[in-house]
BADRENPA-116165 format. One record per atom (N, C-alpha, C, CB): atom name; residue number from 0; y negated, x, z; residue in three letters. Coordinates in steps of 0.001 Angstrom, whole numbers, padded with zeros to 6 digits. Last residue first. Glycine has a CB too. Example, Ala and Ser with C-alpha at 12.3 -4.5 7.8 and 13.67 -1.06 7.14 Angstrom:
2
(r "N",1,(002250,012850,007080),"SER")
(r "CA",1,(001060,013670,007140),"SER")
(r "C",1,(-000030,012900,007870),"SER")
(r "CB",1,(000598,014084,005725),"SER")
(r "N",0,(005690,013190,007800),"ALA")
(r "CA",0,(004500,012300,007800),"ALA")
(r "C",0,(003300,013200,007800),"ALA")
(r "CB",0,(004473,011308,009046),"ALA")
END
This chain:
116
(r "N",115,(-066894,016762,-029474),"THR")
(r "CA",115,(-067871,016935,-029487),"THR")
(r "C",115,(-068914,017271,-030466),"THR")
(r "CB",115,(-067767,017401,-028877),"THR")
(r "N",114,(-064342,014570,-029966),"ASN")
(r "CA",114,(-065093,015098,-030378),"ASN")
(r "C",114,(-066408,015720,-029810),"ASN")
(r "CB",114,(-065132,014497,-031050),"ASN")
(r "N",113,(-061523,013660,-027700),"GLN")
(r "CA",113,(-062884,013390,-027743),"GLN")
(r "C",113,(-063983,014498,-028793),"GLN")
(r "CB",113,(-063255,013442,-026149),"GLN")
(r "N",112,(-058728,012345,-026620),"GLN")
(r "CA",112,(-059344,013851,-027281),"GLN")
(r "C",112,(-060741,013179,-027559),"GLN")
(r "CB",112,(-058436,014631,-028973),"GLN")
(r "N",111,(-056701,011301,-023488),"TYR")
(r "CA",111,(-057634,011300,-024878),"TYR")
(r "C",111,(-058181,012751,-025704),"TYR")
(r "CB",111,(-059045,010521,-024433),"TYR")
(r "N",110,(-054663,009764,-021444),"THR")
(r "CA",110,(-055367,010935,-022140),"THR")
(r "C",110,(-055630,010825,-023414),"THR")
(r "CB",110,(-054710,012077,-022070),"THR")
(r "N",109,(-054169,008092,-018510),"HIS")
(r "CA",109,(-054173,008255,-019820),"HIS")
(r "C",109,(-054560,009781,-020102),"HIS")
(r "CB",109,(-055105,007227,-020446),"HIS")
(r "N",108,(-052400,006450,-016105),"THR")
(r "CA",108,(-052718,007487,-016641),"THR")
(r "C",108,(-052955,007321,-017983),"THR")
(r "CB",108,(-051908,008339,-016395),"THR")
(r "N",107,(-052493,004687,-012594),"VAL")
(r "CA",107,(-053121,004085,-014374),"VAL")
(r "C",107,(-053261,006064,-014896),"VAL")
(r "CB",107,(-055637,002718,-014331),"VAL")
(r "N",106,(-050738,002812,-010092),"LYS")
(r "CA",106,(-051270,004504,-011448),"LYS")
(r "C",106,(-051633,004749,-012077),"LYS")
(r "CB",106,(-050951,005241,-012160),"LYS")
(r "N",105,(-051040,001841,-006983),"ARG")
(r "CA",105,(-050970,001449,-008369),"ARG")
(r "C",105,(-051427,002920,-009212),"ARG")
(r "CB",105,(-052064,000028,-008656),"ARG")
(r "N",104,(-051109,002375,-004390),"SER")
(r "CA",104,(-049492,002924,-004939),"SER")
(r "C",104,(-049188,002617,-006387),"SER")
(r "CB",104,(-048176,002136,-004080),"SER")
(r "N",103,(-054021,003079,-004436),"GLY")
(r "CA",103,(-053060,002494,-003161),"GLY")
(r "C",103,(-051898,003451,-003715),"GLY")
(r "CB",103,(-052621,000469,-003070),"GLY")
(r "N",102,(-054689,003169,-007137),"ARG")
(r "CA",102,(-055086,002518,-005930),"ARG")
(r "C",102,(-054247,002331,-005134),"ARG")
(r "CB",102,(-055595,001475,-006036),"ARG")
(r "N",101,(-056010,005776,-009285),"THR")
(r "CA",101,(-054820,006007,-008590),"THR")
(r "C",101,(-055922,004504,-007087),"THR")
(r "CB",101,(-054359,008441,-008113),"THR")
(r "N",100,(-055616,008217,-012466),"CYS")
(r "CA",100,(-056335,006911,-011874),"CYS")
(r "C",100,(-055764,006282,-010408),"CYS")
(r "CB",100,(-056153,005698,-013030),"CYS")
(r "N",99,(-055732,010441,-014663),"THR")
(r "CA",99,(-055312,009907,-013490),"THR")
(r "C",99,(-055935,009036,-012630),"THR")
(r "CB",99,(-055066,010712,-012883),"THR")
(r "N",98,(-056153,011994,-017604),"VAL")
(r "CA",98,(-057164,010967,-016519),"VAL")
(r "C",98,(-056161,010319,-015614),"VAL")
(r "CB",98,(-058149,009567,-017374),"VAL")
(r "N",97,(-056575,014757,-019540),"ARG")
(r "CA",97,(-056071,013897,-018983),"ARG")
(r "C",97,(-056662,013263,-017437),"ARG")
(r "CB",97,(-054896,014398,-019020),"ARG")
(r "N",96,(-057770,015751,-022732),"ALA")
(r "CA",96,(-057846,015676,-021605),"ALA")
(r "C",96,(-057027,014265,-020726),"ALA")
(r "CB",96,(-059220,015820,-021538),"ALA")
(r "N",95,(-059643,018385,-024132),"ASP")
(r "CA",95,(-058501,017132,-024423),"ASP")
(r "C",95,(-058264,016915,-023109),"ASP")
(r "CB",95,(-056985,017451,-025327),"ASP")
(r "N",94,(-062815,018337,-026867),"ILE")
(r "CA",94,(-062198,017580,-025351),"ILE")
(r "C",94,(-060462,017542,-025133),"ILE")
(r "CB",94,(-062724,015715,-025358),"ILE")
(r "N",93,(-064232,020558,-029102),"GLU")
(r "CA",93,(-063257,018673,-028624),"GLU")
(r "C",93,(-063123,019443,-027164),"GLU")
(r "CB",93,(-060957,017977,-029727),"GLU")
(r "N",92,(-065786,022012,-029891),"THR")
(r "CA",92,(-065486,021813,-030788),"THR")
(r "C",92,(-064659,020176,-030336),"THR")
(r "CB",92,(-064855,023097,-031352),"THR")
(r "N",91,(-065219,024350,-028230),"PRO")
(r "CA",91,(-066977,023887,-028752),"PRO")
(r "C",91,(-066842,022598,-029153),"PRO")
(r "CB",91,(-067765,024773,-030188),"PRO")
(r "N",90,(-062727,023018,-025442),"ILE")
(r "CA",90,(-063094,024220,-026948),"ILE")
(r "C",90,(-064678,023291,-027581),"ILE")
(r "CB",90,(-061187,024150,-028771),"ILE")
(r "N",89,(-061058,022424,-022577),"SER")
(r "CA",89,(-062499,022328,-024097),"SER")
(r "C",89,(-062422,023215,-024680),"SER")
(r "CB",89,(-064177,022352,-023904),"SER")
(r "N",88,(-059111,020500,-020941),"ASN")
(r "CA",88,(-059255,021854,-022078),"ASN")
(r "C",88,(-060176,021396,-022619),"ASN")
(r "CB",88,(-058109,022306,-023197),"ASN")
(r "N",87,(-059088,018694,-017896),"ARG")
(r "CA",87,(-059669,019158,-019260),"ARG")
(r "C",87,(-059367,020860,-019831),"ARG")
(r "CB",87,(-061362,018934,-019069),"ARG")
(r "N",86,(-057878,016238,-015588),"THR")
(r "CA",86,(-058095,017761,-016120),"THR")
(r "C",86,(-058384,017542,-017673),"THR")
(r "CB",86,(-056616,018853,-015866),"THR")
(r "N",85,(-059710,014163,-013293),"GLU")
(r "CA",85,(-059360,014468,-014431),"GLU")
(r "C",85,(-059033,016028,-015004),"GLU")
(r "CB",85,(-060271,013898,-015029),"GLU")
(r "N",84,(-059132,011133,-011158),"LYS")
(r "CA",84,(-059023,012859,-011297),"LYS")
(r "C",84,(-058964,013116,-012804),"LYS")
(r "CB",84,(-057497,013609,-010519),"LYS")
(r "N",83,(-060216,008752,-009241),"CYS")
(r "CA",83,(-059502,009031,-010576),"CYS")
(r "C",83,(-059600,010321,-011146),"CYS")
(r "CB",83,(-059954,008180,-011578),"CYS")
(r "N",82,(-059486,005618,-008073),"ARG")
(r "CA",82,(-060294,007062,-007428),"ARG")
(r "C",82,(-059610,007993,-008716),"ARG")
(r "CB",82,(-059689,007728,-005352),"ARG")
(r "N",81,(-060585,001754,-008372),"TYR")
(r "CA",81,(-059528,002880,-008987),"TYR")
(r "C",81,(-060148,004305,-008199),"TYR")
(r "CB",81,(-059621,003011,-011048),"TYR")
(r "N",80,(-062441,-000118,-009028),"GLY")
(r "CA",80,(-061376,000277,-007304),"GLY")
(r "C",80,(-060230,001537,-007667),"GLY")
(r "CB",80,(-060042,-001556,-006646),"GLY")
(r "N",79,(-063681,000578,-011623),"LEU")
(r "CA",79,(-063241,-000672,-010885),"LEU")
(r "C",79,(-062254,-000698,-009779),"LEU")
(r "CB",79,(-062730,-001510,-011775),"LEU")
(r "N",78,(-063761,003645,-010559),"VAL")
(r "CA",78,(-063896,003347,-011688),"VAL")
(r "C",78,(-063196,001954,-011436),"VAL")
(r "CB",78,(-063390,004372,-012696),"VAL")
(r "N",77,(-066202,005652,-008424),"LYS")
(r "CA",77,(-064361,004846,-008909),"LYS")
(r "C",77,(-064850,004263,-010007),"LYS")
(r "CB",77,(-063403,003387,-007736),"LYS")
(r "N",76,(-067399,008382,-010179),"SER")
(r "CA",76,(-067446,007521,-008824),"SER")
(r "C",76,(-066068,006561,-009087),"SER")
(r "CB",76,(-069107,006470,-008629),"SER")
(r "N",75,(-067826,010268,-012017),"ALA")
(r "CA",75,(-067629,010735,-010425),"ALA")
(r "C",75,(-067482,009945,-009704),"ALA")
(r "CB",75,(-068525,011374,-009780),"ALA")
(r "N",74,(-066874,011244,-015217),"CYS")
(r "CA",74,(-067124,009869,-014336),"CYS")
(r "C",74,(-066978,010904,-012379),"CYS")
(r "CB",74,(-065246,008168,-014861),"CYS")
(r "N",73,(-069072,013813,-016932),"ARG")
(r "CA",73,(-067810,013286,-016682),"ARG")
(r "C",73,(-067991,012101,-014719),"ARG")
(r "CB",73,(-066566,015095,-016674),"ARG")
(r "N",72,(-070039,014300,-020616),"GLY")
(r "CA",72,(-069481,013993,-019603),"GLY")
(r "C",72,(-068645,013620,-018407),"GLY")
(r "CB",72,(-069622,013918,-019703),"GLY")
(r "N",71,(-070306,014923,-022722),"LYS")
(r "CA",71,(-069571,015808,-022275),"LYS")
(r "C",71,(-069209,015853,-020578),"LYS")
(r "CB",71,(-070213,016919,-022770),"LYS")
(r "N",70,(-072631,013779,-023476),"LYS")
(r "CA",70,(-070797,013390,-024117),"LYS")
(r "C",70,(-070385,013955,-023919),"LYS")
(r "CB",70,(-070143,013229,-025286),"LYS")
(r "N",69,(-073578,012155,-020439),"GLY")
(r "CA",69,(-073937,012515,-021672),"GLY")
(r "C",69,(-072695,013139,-022311),"GLY")
(r "CB",69,(-075127,013410,-021636),"GLY")
(r "N",68,(-073659,010103,-018300),"HIS")
(r "CA",68,(-073460,011596,-017791),"HIS")
(r "C",68,(-073664,012448,-019330),"HIS")
(r "CB",68,(-071645,011866,-016946),"HIS")
(r "N",67,(-072311,008140,-019482),"ARG")
(r "CA",67,(-073653,007621,-018370),"ARG")
(r "C",67,(-073769,008721,-017860),"ARG")
(r "CB",67,(-073485,006408,-017120),"ARG")
(r "N",66,(-069450,008390,-020401),"LEU")
(r "CA",66,(-070917,009056,-021340),"LEU")
(r "C",66,(-071451,008216,-020663),"LEU")
(r "CB",66,(-071265,009017,-023164),"LEU")
(r "N",65,(-067908,008180,-017665),"ARG")
(r "CA",65,(-067948,009658,-018086),"ARG")
(r "C",65,(-069196,009479,-019159),"ARG")
(r "CB",65,(-066327,010313,-018825),"ARG")
(r "N",64,(-067833,005444,-017588),"CYS")
(r "CA",64,(-068499,006255,-017024),"CYS")
(r "C",64,(-068796,007043,-017140),"CYS")
(r "CB",64,(-068403,006433,-016474),"CYS")
(r "N",63,(-066832,004859,-020336),"HIS")
(r "CA",63,(-068115,004430,-020402),"HIS")
(r "C",63,(-068466,005060,-019112),"HIS")
(r "CB",63,(-068355,002867,-020578),"HIS")
(r "N",62,(-063950,005996,-019658),"TYR")
(r "CA",62,(-064563,006043,-020947),"TYR")
(r "C",62,(-066192,006273,-020797),"TYR")
(r "CB",62,(-064207,004668,-021722),"TYR")
(r "N",61,(-063249,004338,-017388),"TYR")
(r "CA",61,(-063685,005381,-017697),"TYR")
(r "C",61,(-064561,006406,-018525),"TYR")
(r "CB",61,(-063142,005471,-017697),"TYR")
(r "N",60,(-063346,001433,-018738),"ALA")
(r "CA",60,(-064309,001801,-018434),"ALA")
(r "C",60,(-064362,003312,-018113),"ALA")
(r "CB",60,(-064629,001023,-017599),"ALA")
(r "N",59,(-061016,001808,-020998),"LEU")
(r "CA",59,(-062174,001595,-020892),"LEU")
(r "C",59,(-063677,002016,-020396),"LEU")
(r "CB",59,(-061932,001004,-020628),"LEU")
(r "N",58,(-058674,002978,-018872),"ALA")
(r "CA",58,(-059366,003672,-019370),"ALA")
(r "C",58,(-060568,003510,-019965),"ALA")
(r "CB",58,(-058822,004045,-019882),"ALA")
(r "N",57,(-059009,-000035,-017648),"ILE")
(r "CA",57,(-059390,001194,-016396),"ILE")
(r "C",57,(-059658,002534,-017435),"ILE")
(r "CB",57,(-057740,001593,-015018),"ILE")
(r "N",56,(-058052,-001499,-019568),"LYS")
(r "CA",56,(-059290,-001962,-018876),"LYS")
(r "C",56,(-059990,-000674,-018128),"LYS")
(r "CB",56,(-058894,-003180,-017769),"LYS")
(r "N",55,(-055445,-000403,-019703),"LYS")
(r "CA",55,(-056592,-000254,-020544),"LYS")
(r "C",55,(-058349,-000900,-020356),"LYS")
(r "CB",55,(-055994,-000806,-021709),"LYS")
(r "N",54,(-054588,-001181,-017287),"GLY")
(r "CA",54,(-054966,000190,-017675),"GLY")
(r "C",54,(-055234,000596,-018936),"GLY")
(r "CB",54,(-054120,000967,-017339),"GLY")
(r "N",53,(-054132,-004102,-017628),"THR")
(r "CA",53,(-055329,-003475,-016536),"THR")
(r "C",53,(-055831,-002033,-016881),"THR")
(r "CB",53,(-054695,-003337,-014907),"THR")
(r "N",52,(-052817,-004345,-019819),"ALA")
(r "CA",52,(-054140,-004906,-019614),"ALA")
(r "C",52,(-055171,-004128,-018575),"ALA")
(r "CB",52,(-053902,-006324,-019123),"ALA")
(r "N",51,(-050010,-003133,-018311),"CYS")
(r "CA",51,(-050891,-002446,-019321),"CYS")
(r "C",51,(-052136,-003328,-020235),"CYS")
(r "CB",51,(-049834,-001844,-020351),"CYS")
(r "N",50,(-050457,-003768,-014883),"SER")
(r "CA",50,(-050012,-004146,-015830),"SER")
(r "C",50,(-051083,-003198,-016795),"SER")
(r "CB",50,(-049916,-005714,-015856),"SER")
(r "N",49,(-048737,-001200,-012192),"THR")
(r "CA",49,(-050247,-002690,-013079),"THR")
(r "C",49,(-049524,-002709,-014150),"THR")
(r "CB",49,(-052415,-002209,-013647),"THR")
(r "N",48,(-047459,000278,-011382),"GLY")
(r "CA",48,(-047349,-000772,-010259),"GLY")
(r "C",48,(-048475,-001885,-010707),"GLY")
(r "CB",48,(-047680,-000059,-008619),"GLY")
(r "N",47,(-048127,002655,-013201),"LYS")
(r "CA",47,(-046940,002252,-012609),"LYS")
(r "C",47,(-047682,001343,-011122),"LYS")
(r "CB",47,(-045829,003801,-012274),"LYS")
(r "N",46,(-049150,003380,-016762),"VAL")
(r "CA",46,(-049399,002486,-015950),"VAL")
(r "C",46,(-048199,002551,-014949),"VAL")
(r "CB",46,(-049637,001230,-016645),"VAL")
(r "N",45,(-049892,005247,-019655),"ASN")
(r "CA",45,(-048798,005323,-018631),"ASN")
(r "C",45,(-049494,004243,-017224),"ASN")
(r "CB",45,(-048507,007262,-018152),"ASN")
(r "N",44,(-050826,006350,-022452),"LEU")
(r "CA",44,(-051155,005174,-021675),"LEU")
(r "C",44,(-049916,004842,-021060),"LEU")
(r "CB",44,(-051741,004006,-022479),"LEU")
(r "N",43,(-052277,008881,-024879),"SER")
(r "CA",43,(-051268,008364,-023982),"SER")
(r "C",43,(-051996,007439,-023065),"SER")
(r "CB",43,(-050508,009491,-023205),"SER")
(r "N",42,(-054527,009182,-026606),"THR")
(r "CA",42,(-053510,009861,-026939),"THR")
(r "C",42,(-052369,009016,-026212),"THR")
(r "CB",42,(-053673,011356,-026569),"THR")
(r "N",41,(-057905,007730,-027726),"PHE")
(r "CA",41,(-057090,008173,-026772),"PHE")
(r "C",41,(-055448,008178,-027091),"PHE")
(r "CB",41,(-057430,007356,-025636),"PHE")
(r "N",40,(-060141,009685,-029592),"TYR")
(r "CA",40,(-059122,008770,-029708),"TYR")
(r "C",40,(-058562,009300,-028298),"TYR")
(r "CB",40,(-058132,008838,-031150),"TYR")
(r "N",39,(-063365,010232,-031766),"GLY")
(r "CA",39,(-061984,010316,-030964),"GLY")
(r "C",39,(-060913,009357,-030766),"GLY")
(r "CB",39,(-062236,010541,-029791),"GLY")
(r "N",38,(-065689,008951,-030736),"SER")
(r "CA",38,(-065350,009933,-032036),"SER")
(r "C",38,(-064402,010310,-030915),"SER")
(r "CB",38,(-066596,011226,-032913),"SER")
(r "N",37,(-065691,005448,-028945),"GLY")
(r "CA",37,(-066635,006722,-030046),"GLY")
(r "C",37,(-065836,007289,-030752),"GLY")
(r "CB",37,(-067444,008041,-029383),"GLY")
(r "N",36,(-063672,003920,-028099),"PRO")
(r "CA",36,(-064760,003751,-028499),"PRO")
(r "C",36,(-066248,005013,-029048),"PRO")
(r "CB",36,(-064921,002975,-027482),"PRO")
(r "N",35,(-060142,003614,-029124),"TYR")
(r "CA",35,(-061789,004798,-028424),"TYR")
(r "C",35,(-062413,003942,-029021),"TYR")
(r "CB",35,(-062325,006762,-028955),"TYR")
(r "N",34,(-058556,001026,-028371),"ARG")
(r "CA",34,(-059176,001693,-029567),"ARG")
(r "C",34,(-060037,002585,-028687),"ARG")
(r "CB",34,(-060025,000672,-030735),"ARG")
(r "N",33,(-055558,001663,-026300),"PRO")
(r "CA",33,(-056729,000783,-026348),"PRO")
(r "C",33,(-057819,001701,-027663),"PRO")
(r "CB",33,(-057503,000653,-024481),"PRO")
(r "N",32,(-052174,001756,-026531),"THR")
(r "CA",32,(-053482,002827,-025795),"THR")
(r "C",32,(-054735,002227,-026360),"THR")
(r "CB",32,(-053452,004728,-026311),"THR")
(r "N",31,(-049606,000648,-025249),"HIS")
(r "CA",31,(-050012,001013,-026269),"HIS")
(r "C",31,(-051716,001223,-025912),"HIS")
(r "CB",31,(-049521,000010,-027354),"HIS")
(r "N",30,(-048191,002286,-022222),"CYS")
(r "CA",30,(-048462,001190,-022650),"CYS")
(r "C",30,(-049069,001480,-024148),"CYS")
(r "CB",30,(-049316,000495,-021648),"CYS")
(r "N",29,(-045293,002779,-020359),"THR")
(r "CA",29,(-045663,003578,-021346),"THR")
(r "C",29,(-046276,002069,-022389),"THR")
(r "CB",29,(-044189,004720,-021953),"THR")
(r "N",28,(-044308,002243,-017073),"LYS")
(r "CA",28,(-044937,001798,-018103),"LYS")
(r "C",28,(-045452,002395,-019273),"LYS")
(r "CB",28,(-045678,001342,-017704),"LYS")
(r "N",27,(-042778,002421,-014031),"ALA")
(r "CA",27,(-043601,002931,-014984),"ALA")
(r "C",27,(-043627,002630,-016429),"ALA")
(r "CB",27,(-043459,004063,-014896),"ALA")
(r "N",26,(-041924,-000241,-011959),"ALA")
(r "CA",26,(-041795,001266,-012863),"ALA")
(r "C",26,(-042738,001282,-013668),"ALA")
(r "CB",26,(-040513,001556,-013770),"ALA")
(r "N",25,(-042714,-001937,-009906),"THR")
(r "CA",25,(-043277,-000781,-009897),"THR")
(r "C",25,(-043207,-000020,-010886),"THR")
(r "CB",25,(-042964,-000211,-009062),"THR")
(r "N",24,(-040925,-003937,-010496),"ALA")
(r "CA",24,(-042214,-004246,-010487),"ALA")
(r "C",24,(-042946,-003206,-010291),"ALA")
(r "CB",24,(-042509,-005129,-009675),"ALA")
(r "N",23,(-037638,-002674,-011793),"SER")
(r "CA",23,(-038390,-002567,-010223),"SER")
(r "C",23,(-039908,-003237,-011129),"SER")
(r "CB",23,(-038554,-000358,-009231),"SER")
(r "N",22,(-034261,-002835,-012235),"GLY")
(r "CA",22,(-035346,-003139,-012394),"GLY")
(r "C",22,(-036467,-003374,-011574),"GLY")
(r "CB",22,(-035190,-003807,-012878),"GLY")
(r "N",21,(-031682,-000866,-010892),"GLN")
(r "CA",21,(-032355,-001944,-010967),"GLN")
(r "C",21,(-033555,-002389,-011158),"GLN")
(r "CB",21,(-032189,-002295,-010327),"GLN")
(r "N",20,(-031969,002360,-010072),"ALA")
(r "CA",20,(-031029,001927,-011257),"ALA")
(r "C",20,(-031922,000002,-011556),"ALA")
(r "CB",20,(-028759,001940,-010488),"ALA")
(r "N",19,(-032023,002134,-007065),"GLY")
(r "CA",19,(-032947,002541,-007687),"GLY")
(r "C",19,(-032811,001891,-009468),"GLY")
(r "CB",19,(-032887,004131,-007394),"GLY")
(r "N",18,(-028589,002925,-006548),"ALA")
(r "CA",18,(-030078,003275,-006189),"ALA")
(r "C",18,(-031075,003256,-006901),"ALA")
(r "CB",18,(-030243,004309,-005820),"ALA")
(r "N",17,(-026216,001928,-008742),"PRO")
(r "CA",17,(-026918,003168,-008159),"PRO")
(r "C",17,(-028155,002798,-007581),"PRO")
(r "CB",17,(-027192,004255,-009185),"PRO")
(r "N",16,(-023845,-000939,-008136),"VAL")
(r "CA",16,(-024907,-000508,-008952),"VAL")
(r "C",16,(-025819,001116,-008192),"VAL")
(r "CB",16,(-025980,-002045,-009052),"VAL")
(r "N",15,(-020093,-000155,-008409),"ALA")
(r "CA",15,(-021455,-000919,-007999),"ALA")
(r "C",15,(-023063,-000142,-008441),"ALA")
(r "CB",15,(-021372,-001038,-006195),"ALA")
(r "N",14,(-017937,000421,-009876),"CYS")
(r "CA",14,(-018619,-001212,-010533),"CYS")
(r "C",14,(-019912,-000782,-009711),"CYS")
(r "CB",14,(-017689,-003194,-009949),"CYS")
(r "N",13,(-017335,002444,-008497),"ALA")
(r "CA",13,(-017652,002946,-010017),"ALA")
(r "C",13,(-018096,001758,-010973),"ALA")
(r "CB",13,(-016261,003657,-010714),"ALA")
(r "N",12,(-016718,001467,-005972),"ALA")
(r "CA",12,(-018037,002234,-005629),"ALA")
(r "C",12,(-018128,002558,-007667),"ALA")
(r "CB",12,(-017760,004078,-004125),"ALA")
(r "N",11,(-014785,-000192,-006465),"ALA")
(r "CA",11,(-016175,-000615,-005908),"ALA")
(r "C",11,(-016732,-000029,-006165),"ALA")
(r "CB",11,(-016536,-000784,-004840),"ALA")
(r "N",10,(-012790,001688,-007769),"LEU")
(r "CA",10,(-013206,000039,-008825),"LEU")
(r "C",10,(-013974,-000121,-008068),"LEU")
(r "CB",10,(-012201,-001467,-009135),"LEU")
(r "N",9,(-012131,003450,-005155),"LEU")
(r "CA",9,(-012981,003906,-006297),"LEU")
(r "C",9,(-013658,002705,-007287),"LEU")
(r "CB",9,(-012036,004854,-007185),"LEU")
(r "N",8,(-011183,000458,-003896),"VAL")
(r "CA",8,(-012282,001506,-003403),"VAL")
(r "C",8,(-012934,002330,-004757),"VAL")
(r "CB",8,(-011491,002710,-002263),"VAL")
(r "N",7,(-009069,000550,-005014),"ALA")
(r "CA",7,(-010053,-000519,-004809),"ALA")
(r "C",7,(-011471,000042,-004745),"ALA")
(r "CB",7,(-009738,-001297,-003523),"ALA")
(r "N",6,(-007253,002770,-004548),"LEU")
(r "CA",6,(-007764,002320,-006553),"LEU")
(r "C",6,(-008916,001342,-005744),"LEU")
(r "CB",6,(-006075,001005,-008117),"LEU")
(r "N",5,(-007098,002442,-001983),"THR")
(r "CA",5,(-007717,003719,-002383),"THR")
(r "C",5,(-007827,003186,-004212),"THR")
(r "CB",5,(-006522,005366,-001896),"THR")
(r "N",4,(-005215,000525,-002060),"VAL")
(r "CA",4,(-006529,000459,-001317),"VAL")
(r "C",4,(-007466,001643,-001590),"VAL")
(r "CB",4,(-006266,000396,000195),"VAL")
(r "N",3,(-003280,001258,-003553),"PHE")
(r "CA",3,(-003764,000269,-003970),"PHE")
(r "C",3,(-005222,000210,-003154),"PHE")
(r "CB",3,(-002766,-000844,-003824),"PHE")
(r "N",2,(-001821,003638,-001823),"PRO")
(r "CA",2,(-002716,003757,-003530),"PRO")
(r "C",2,(-003400,002636,-003762),"PRO")
(r "CB",2,(-001723,003870,-005006),"PRO")
(r "N",1,(-001017,001595,000468),"LYS")
(r "CA",1,(-002124,003168,000392),"LYS")
(r "C",1,(-002706,003063,-001195),"LYS")
(r "CB",1,(-000979,005115,000605),"LYS")
(r "N",0,(001343,000710,000311),"MET")
(r "CA",0,(-000069,-000463,-000209),"MET")
(r "C",0,(-001555,000968,-000278),"MET")
(r "CB",0,(-000548,-002296,001726),"MET")
END
């Protein structure tokens, strides 16, 4: 009878869903990028814990915040309640950047390329 019990335990373990394998409302999603308002383009948009529509709003609001400080400006204030950090690689003719905006456990990450 012991081999039968061992087989039953092995089958139960094989059929079990691993932790974290089920879908989650906070799973990261890749979204379509919004149209870039200026000379350049958004290259990626990812959200976690929020919707793609909110991600698009954040990316566009961040763009407008940056431009308040000039074409090569940076945004130093919250954007729609999100705290944002930007890392840039710049050359004289363009800016390539990654922006991560967080609000609690919600996260919106976008990248962009802007011609200067």
